[in-house]
N, C-alpha and C positions, 0 to 999 in steps of 0.2 A: 353487694347490691352495686349494677352499673349508674355512673352519672347520667342523669336525665337527656343531658344532650347528645347521648351517645357516642361521646369521642372516646375509641377504643385506642389505646395506647400499645405497639405492637413492640417488643424490645429487638430486635432481629440478631442479635448475640446470644440473646438466650434464646431462641427459636433454634437454632443454629449448633448450641450446646448440647440443648436437647435431641435435637436428633442425630448426632454425635454418639449420644451415650447409650440412645438407644440400636445403635451400629453395633457398638461394641458389644452389647447384653444379647442380643441375636446369634456375633459372632462365639461370642463364651458360650451360651449355650448348644453350639452347634459343633462345638469343638472336640474335638477327639482325646485332648489332653485336658490334664484336672483345670490346667493356669493357659492363660493365652500367653505367650512369648512375645518380649517387646515385636520383635518382626513382622510378628503379627498384627500388634496391636497398630504398629505404621501402617502396613498393610489395609486395614479397616479407614484410620483415617487418611489415608491417604498422603503418608508423609516423605515425601521426598527427597528429602535429606538425609545424609548417611550418617547411622550411630558411631562414633569413636569407640570400638573394642578392647583400644591398645590400653596394657596399662602399662602406665609411667611410671 
């Protein structure tokens, strides 16, 4: 039940995370492969950082 004063608190971080999860779900549902690759996930999440794929 909402407070009588009508003070709704919005957690902007939680809302952003929900939006990103939604984007991943949409990408996964339309993907040809069984699982999204790390590169596909990075693309959906708009990650600009390159992953270190070298085996040290």
